[in-house]
C-alpha positions, -999 to 999 in steps of 0.1 A, spaced: 279 -542 297 302 -513 289 332 -530 303 327 -560 280 325 -538 249 356 -519 261 376 -552 266 365 -565 232 378 -533 215 411 -535 235 414 -572 225 407 -564 188 432 -536 187 459 -555 205 454 -586 183 455 -566 151 485 -545 159 503 -574 176 499 -598 147 506 -572 120 541 -564 133 548 -593 155 545 -576 189 520 -601 204 497 -574 216 505 -575 253 522 -541 251 487 -527 243 466 -548 267 486 -542 299 487 -504 298 451 -503 286 440 -525 316 459 -504 341 447 -471 326 410 -480 325 411 -497 359 425 -466 375 413 -436 354 376 -447 349 349 -466 366 345 -491 337 370 -516 351 376 -526 387 410 -517 401 437 -542 390 471 -549 403 500 -552 379 502 -589 385 465 -594 374 470 -572 344 500 -592 333 483 -625 341 453 -616 320 476 -605 292 496 -637 291 464 -658 289 451 -637 260 484 -639 243 479 -677 239 449 -671 216 465 -641 198 496 -663 191 476 -693 180 453 -673 158 482 -655 141 502 -687 137 473 -705 120 469 -676 96 506 -673 89 508 -711 83 486 -706 52 512 -682 39 541 -707 48 561 -679 65 565 -697 99 600 -711 106 590 -738 131 625 -751 138 638 -717 147 607 -710 167 613 -740 189 650 -731 194 640 -696 205 613 -710 227 638 -731 246 653 -699 259 621 -678 262 604 -705 283 631 -703 310 631 -665 309 593 -663 310 592 -683 342 618 -661 359 600 -630 347 567 -642 361 582 -650 394 599 -616 396 566 -599 387 549 -610 419 573 -588 440 565 -556 422 543 -528 435 521 -508 412 543 -477 412 575 -497 406 557 -517 378 545 -484 361 580 -469 363 599 -500 349 572 -508 323 572 -472 312 609 -472 307 606 -505 288 578 -492 265 599 -461 256 628 -485 248 605 -504 225 594 -471 209 630 -462 203 638 -496 189 609 -492 164 623 -457 155 658 -468 147 654 -504 134 649 -493 98 681 -473 99 702 -501 112 720 -523 88 717 -560 92 748 -581 97 761 -599 67 753 -636 62 781 -658 76 789 -693 64 799 -701 100 762 -699 111 753 -732 128 717 -729 116 712 -718 80 679 -712 63 666 -702 28 633 -686 22 617 -679 -12 590 -653 -14 560 -654 -38 580 -634 -64 608 -660 -64 633 -639 -45 656 -659 -22 665 -648 13 694 -665 32 695 -662 69 708 -680 99 723 -678 134 744 -696 161 724 -714 188 740 -699 219 734 -662 210 699 -671 199 692 -688 233 707 -659 253 686 -634 234 654 -655 238 660 -658 275 661 -620 278 630 -617 257 612 -644 277 621 -626 309 606 -593 297 575 -612 285 569 -629 318 576 -598 338 555 -573 318 529 -596 301 539 -587 266 544 -611 237 581 -605 234 580 -599 197 588 -562 202 623 -573 210 627 -606 191 615 -593 157 642 -566 154 668 -591 166 657 -617 140 659 -592 112 691 -573 122 712 -601 138 700 -632 120 688 -618 87 653 -632 89 631 -618 61 606 -594 78 575 -615 70 592 -647 83 604 -628 114 569 -616 122 552 -650 116 579 -669 136 576 -643 164 539 -650 167 545 -687 168 570 -680 196 544 -658 214 520 -687 213 545 -712 228 560 -689 254 526 -675 265 514 -710 274 544 -714 298 540 -678 312 503 -683 317 507 -715 337 530 -696 361 506 -667 365 476 -689 369 494 -708 396 501 -675 413 464 -665 411 471 -636 388 443 -641 362 409 -623 362 390 -648 341 360 -626 333 383 -600 318 404 -626 299 372 -641 285 360 -607 272 394 -599 257 400 -632 239 373 -630 211 386 -596 200 422 -607 202 415 -638 181 398 -620 153 422 -591 155 451 -615 151 436 -629 119 430 -594 106 466 -583 114 480 -614 96 458 -606 66 469 -569 65 506 -580 69 503 -601 38 486 -574 17 502 -542 29 534 -527 44 531 -519 80 552 -488 79 524 -463 86 510 -483 115 545 -487 130 549 -449 128 516 -445 147 526 -472 172 560 -455 179 542 -422 190 515 -441 209 541 -462 228 561 -430 236 530 -414 251 521 -445 270 556 -449 284 558 -413 295 525 -416 313 535 -448 330 567 -433 342 549 -402 355 524 -424 374 553 -445 388 571 -414 401 542 -395 416 527 -427 430 
């Protein structure tokens, strides 16, 4: 019974944090599953492949729940989401296939490095200046917030596809939503308003997780009991995160997340090195 409560709490935490800042939540689920399956008797030992497979299935429901919530606020850019999905779907399949060849120590090492990279991205993203809007953008968008302020953003298709392939690869490889990379890229490179970037990222998480999960399910990488326990918490957490995103700034939570990811990354690297 304890393991069910634990997984509901993990799902709720990942859904809330993932939806609030567009991460997807997998970056919380995968380290948590690996930690509690190795450092306690609450969960049975899991391979990296199963932890990632479970995460990708849960990400479907996190992404769907978030998208439905953000739809009410009209902050989802569906057309851009489908364009980014075209690249992330391919990258996700490649990442999932690469994942099956990774041993636990190698996975911990590489995932730890990746988590620290995400922590650093979160640290510096507010200090980086976005590129200026270009009339040569192939795709141009205008968003008006509730206060009537207009935001102009856009991008060229090829760079967007290349970035989304890389994001999809990381998503399929590590079982994360991909938003930890795509949100900063949307804001800094393509000038997406932050709320639109987060909402569109969660729509992308929903689409790409469906593709990634099919690959992992076909490889036998899903513990369905664990996924079933995680999904309810992730579903309601995603709605909570979307609600908080609308009402509050997420700066304080991002600061906490930076430190938490740094600690998680260092621990994973340590585990990967010492075996």
